[in-house]
C-alpha positions, 0 to 999 in steps of 0.5 A: 659866522652870521648867515645871510640868505634868501629864503629858499622856495622849500620852507617848512613850518615848525610846529613848535613841538620839541621832541625828547629822545631821552638820549642825543641823536648822533647818527646824522652828525656823524654821517655828515662830518665823521667821528672826529669832526662830531666830537667837537659838537653838542646835542641841543635837541630835536624838532618836528616839522608840521610834515613830520621831518625830524630836525636835530640841532648841534652847537659847536663847542668852540665857535658856538655855531649851530648846525641843523640836520634831519635824520638823512643828514640834510642840512637845514636853516632855521628861518625865524622870519618865516614864523618859525620855520626851517628850509633845506640849506641851498649854499655852503654858508647857510650851513652854520648859524650863530 
């Protein structure tokens, strides 16, 4: 599923910093989907936004769609046209991207 959305007002700039934790961060995904649903996802990495918000990126093993979650399990959308930035997801279709 391709995500088409109008950019939400609350777009936060990414500072381009990839954060290495040493091990995958599963807590936000399990909190959002539950353990059975989380088993179908791969941890891809974490990125720190300018304001310090950490975004954890997960990729579905079957559909190859991405899900971006902050530490509090809020969903975020990657906005490459905003150069690069993330925005808090505001609609269900914003949650998953390829």
